[in-house]
N, C-alpha and C positions, 0 to 999 in steps of 0.2 A: 776682621780683615787681614790682620797680621798673619794668621794661620794660612789663609788663602795665598797670600804673597809668598810665604815660605815654601809652599808646595810649588808655585810657579817658577821660582828662581832656580829650581833644580832641573828644569827642562832643557836649557841650552846644552849643546854638546861640548866636549872638551875643547878648550881654547876659545870658545865664543864668549863674548862679554855682552850682558844684557842689563838694562835698567827698566824698571817699571815705576811710573809716577801716577798716583791717584790723588785727585784734588777735589775738595768740596769748598765752594766759595759763597759766602753770604755777603751781599753788598747793598748799599743805599747811595743814591746820588740825588741831590736836591739843588736846584738853581733858582735863585730869586733875583729878578732884575727890575729896578725902578718900582719896587713895592708889589710886584706881581710874581706869583709862583709860576715859573715857566716850565719847570720839569720836575717830576718825581719819578724815580726809577728804583724799584726794590726787587731783588731777585736772588735766587740761588742757582748755582751752576755746578754741575757735577761732570767730571771727565777725567781723562788720563792720557798717558802715552806709553808706548813701548819703543825703546831705542836699543838697537842690537847691532853688534859688530862681529862679523864672522872673522876667523883667523886670517890676518893679512888681507881683509876684505874691505868693503865700504860700509858706511852707516846705513842702516834701515831705520826709518823713523815713521811711526804711525800714531796719530792721535785719535781719540774717540770721546764720545760724550756720555756714555753709559758704562757702568761697571759690570754689566752682566757678560756672560760668555768669555771671561778673561782667559781661560785656558785655551779656548779656540783662537782667540786673538793672538796669543803668544805663539801657538803652533804655526799659524799662518805667517807671522813675522819671521820665525826661524826658517820656514820654507822660502820666503821671499828673499831674505838676506843671502841665502845660499846661491841665488842666481846673479847677484851683483858682481861686477868685475873686481879683480884683485887690485890692491893698492898697497901703499906703504904705511897705512894707518894702523896704529896700535895704541893702547892706553896703559897708563900706570895702574897696576893692581895694588890693592891695599887689604890689610887684615879686616875681617868683617866687623861691623859695628851693630850692636843692638841697643836702641835707645829711644826714649820718647820725651818730648818737651811740651808740657801743657802750660797754658797761660791763664792767670786769674786777673781780671781787670777790675779796678776800683768801682767803676761805673760802666758796666758792659753795655756798649751801644746796641748790641743785638736785642736788648730788652727795653730799649727806649721807644716810645711810641712815635709814629710819624708826626703826630700833632706837636709833640715836644720838640722834635728836630726842626720842623718847619717854623714853629713860633719863634725859636731862637734866631733863625736866619732872617725872618721878617723884622725882628728887633734890630739886628745888626744893619740891615738895609736902611731902616729908618734913621739910625744913628749916622750912617754915611750921608744920606740925603740932607740931613739937618745940619751938617757941618758948615756949609757955606752956600750962599745963593749962587755962587759961580759953578757949583757942581751941577752938571747937566745929565749925568747918568751914573747909576750905581749897579754893582753886580756882586752878589754873594753866592759862593758855591761851596757845597758841603759834600763830602764823600767819606764813607766808611766801608771797610772790607775786613772780613774774618775768614782766614783760610785754614782748612784742615788738610794736611799733606801727608801722604804715605809714600815713602821712598824704599825701594828694594832693588838689589842688584845681585848679579851672579857671583860676586865675591862672598855673598852670604849676609850682606847688610840688610837690616830692617829698621827703619827710622820713622817715627811719627812726630810731626811738628805742628804747632798752632801759631799762626802769624796774624795778629791784628794790625790794622793801619787806619788812621783817621786824619782828616784834614778839613780846614775851612779857609777859604781865600776871599779877599776883598779887592775889588777893582773900582777905582773912582776916576771919572772923566770930568775935567774942569774946562770951562770955556770962558774967554773974555774977548769979545769981538771975534777976530779971525784966529786967535791964538787958542790952541787946544792942547791940553796935557793929560796924560794917562799915567796913573801910578797904581801899583798893585803890591800886596803883601799878604801874609797869612801865617798859619801855624799848621804843623803836621807832626805826627809821631806814631810810635808803636805804643798806643795808649788807649784808654777808654774815653767815654764822653766827657769826662772831667777836663780833658785838654782843650776842648773847643768852647767850653762855657766861660763866662766872664771876660769876653774879648772885646767889650765895648770900647775900651781905650785904644786898642789896636785899630779897630774900624774907624774911629775918629781920626787917628793919626794918618791913616791912608787918605782920607778926605782932605785933611789939612795939607799933606805933602803935595797932592795934585794941585791945590790952589796956590801954594807957595811957588811951584814951578812955573806958573803963569807969569810971574813977575821976574823970574830969574833970567839974567842975560845969558846968551849963548857963549860958550867958551870959545876963544879965538885960536887956541892951539899954540904950540911952541915947545921949547926944551925946558923941562921942569924936573926938580926933585919931586917924586911922587910917593904918596902913602896910599896903600890900598887897605880898605877896611876888611874885617874878617870874611864878610860875605863875598866880596869881589875877589879877594885873594884865594879863597877856597874854590870858587868856580873857575878861576883862571888856571889853577894847578890841575884841577880835574879835566877841563876841556883841552888845554894846551899841552899838558904833559901826561896826565893819567892815561888817556886813550893811546898814546904811543907805547905805553907799558903793557897793553893787552896783547898777549902773545899770539892770538889767533890771526891778527893782522901782521904782527912782527915777523913770524917765521916764514911767511910767504914773500916778503919784501926785502931783497938784498940791500937796497939802499937804506932802508930803515934799520936793518941789522947793523950796518956800519955806523949809522948815527947813534944807535942805542947800544953800543958795545959796553958790556959790563966792566966796571972799573974806570971808565972814561970820566974825566971831570966835565960836568955839565952845568955847574952853577958855582956861585961863590960858596965859600966854606961854611957860611952861617946857615945854609939851607938843609933841612932834613924833611923828607916827604915819606909818608907811609900810607898803606891801605890795610884796614883791619876790620874784618867781618865778625870778630868775636866779642866786640865791645857790648856792654850791657845796654839793651833797650834802645838802640838806635835803629832807624828804619832800614838801613842796609845790613843789619846784623842777623845772623842765624848761627846756631851751633854747627851746622853742616851746610855746605853748598848743595846745589841741586844734582850733584853726582855722588853725594854721600861722603864727601871729604871734609874733615874738620876744618873750620876756618881759623884764622890766626892773623898775626901782624906780619906784613911784608914791607920792609923798607925799600922804597924805590930810589930815593936819593939819600945818601948818608955822608954828611960833612962835605957836600958839594959833588960827590962822585956817584955814578950810577951803581946802585947796589943790588937791585933785584927787579923782577917783573912778575906779571900775574899770569897764572896758568890754570888750564883745565887738565884733566887726565891725559887728553890727547896731545896738547901742545907741550906738556912736560915731557912726555915720551919722545916727541919729535925733536925737542931741543936739548934732551939729556939733562934736564934740570928738575928740581923738586916741585911737586904739585903744591899749589898754594891755597886751594879751596875757593877759586874764583869763577867756577862754572855756574852761571845763573840763567834762569828763564823767567819771562814775565808771567807765564801761566802754562798750563798743560798743552796748549796748542802749538807751542814752539819748543825746539830742542834747546838745551842749555848751551850758551856760548860764553866766552871769556868776558867778564864784566867787572868793573870796580864794585866795591862794597861801600865802606866809609873811608874816604880818601882825604888826606889832610897834610898841611904844613905843620910840623911840630912846633910847639911853643919855644921861644927863645928866652934870653935873659934880660933884655932891655925892657924898660917900662914904656907904656904908650906915650907918656910925656917926653921921654928921651928921644923918641922918633921925631917928634915935632919940634923940639926945642932949638935945634941948630939949623933949621931950614930958613934961609933968608927969603926965598921966593919959591913957592911950590904949589902943588895941587894935592888935595885930599879927595880921592875917587871912592865913591860909595855905592855899594850894591851893583846890580847887574840887570840889564834888559835885553841883551842879545849879543851874538857874535858868531864867528866861524873860524875854523882852523884848517890848514893844509900842510901836513907834516910839520916843518919847523916854523911856519908862518902863522900868525894869529891876528885877529881883530876882535876887540871886545868893546861894547858900549856900556859905560857906567850909567846907573839910573840918574845920578846927579853927582855934583862935586862941590868942593869949597876951595877957594884960593887960600893959600897959607902965606903969611907975611910975618917975618921975624918971629917964627915959632908959634904964631897965633892963627886960629881958624877965622877966616874973614868971610867974604861974600859968597853966597850960594850961586852956583853956575850949573848949566845944563849942556847937553849935546857934547859930552866928553867921550872921546874915542881913543882907546889904547890899541896900538898895532905894532908889529915888528917881528923880529926873529926870536923864537922862544929862548934859545940858549944864550944869545947875547943879552936878552932881557933878564934871564935868571942870574947872569953874572953881575948884574947891576944891583942886586939885592944886597944891601950892606948892613941891614939891621932887622931883626925879628923880635917882636914884642913878646911879653909873657901873658897876654890877655886872651888866650885861646878860647874859641867857642865853636860849636857846631851849628850848621844851618841845615835844616831838614826839609824845607819846603821844596817841592818840585821833583822832577825825575829825569832820567837819562834815556835817550833813544839810541838804538844801534841795531842794525840787521833787521829792521822792521819791528823790533820789540821796543815799544815806546812807553815811557812812564815808569821805568824801573826805579824804585827808591835807591838813591845813591847820595846820602848826605855828604856834605863837604865841610871841612873844618880848617880854621887858621886863626892866628892872631893878626894884629896889624903888622904889615911889612913895609919897608922903605926901599925905594929904588932911586938911584942917583942918575941925574941927567938923562931923562927919558924924553923922546920926542912924542908929544901927545897931540892928537888931532882934535879939531873942533869944527864948528860950522863954517869958519872962514879959512881953515887951513888948506894950503895948496898941496 
């Protein structure tokens, strides 16, 4: 296939830029609910796209499901692109790359039987249902995917990538009279079947958490010193700040350009935030983005100041900045757009205990169940929380809502712990491309005097 692509990328005329992506996807999805196998889906998907930019022209994008007649597809794309109107679009060019990255999995899920996969899920479902008599519904979902990707472009690059992805998630619904609580958790990674085995303890914890929330009082709201756990802190920085750093939105919005001016102080000095697609074995990692640009670390906030932003070839050209390797697509049906990879708050120097020790009255907000953002404004709902009194974790509470102005909130971060960890479950949606793996990372962080909402907050 590499030889075929090498011939095709010679076809564009001088000044034209072209990308070809070919993709083969093996996938399995299994859903078990209340002891019943509701869905099994196994399949392979083969397709690709041609993306072409005429000199100072517009993008031509064409996706297809079979790899035959590739030369004819390219010639038609070149002819079609020549008819598009002129524009100011151009892309950063790079020296050609010739590379391949193959993956060896300890327990390759492609060679596990459906019986093995389904039996494991039925076991987890049973563990969930047996946790408590107050559990009224259980759900276990499994997904695996193995992608073989060929990337070629008219710079002369030829890249072959293998990308595995696997996950299992648990959802428990508990009920006591008219009170209903739902809790979910799971594991995901760029790994083999070994990742999803031996997760009985996690399944049981999901059931127990749903039951505990039945008895938890609703949080009443107020002004508190707040500690965010690594899950909620990571999701917060991804949703509230990371999306503002994606330059395909930024360069079109003059107000956002003003808000996100490089060098501007945007938080307290203890905060450092980065995006890094080159880290080993994380779900958002790859040696190259989907435009064939090497990935790496980009600091978004450095010592409280805006230090960088995320770019594709096009946005880097338009904003006269360095390309960062952040053009990503969910699959061959969509063109790459600017997306985060693995985004995180960098570890600080304080211990977790230090963050709690001098809080007289506070809130420990844990995990994440939903939220929304609108430029500088945000609202997030924690999965649950705990009251903090005199440095000690006390009563479990629910219905915890954090909202406010992003930059005012970032300025209230006064301590960052040293207990950094990644969270890989879930995915991000943007531009109709839903479920892209975008791990978030953070240690515990502390914010002073934050207005926190609850069920009775006005």
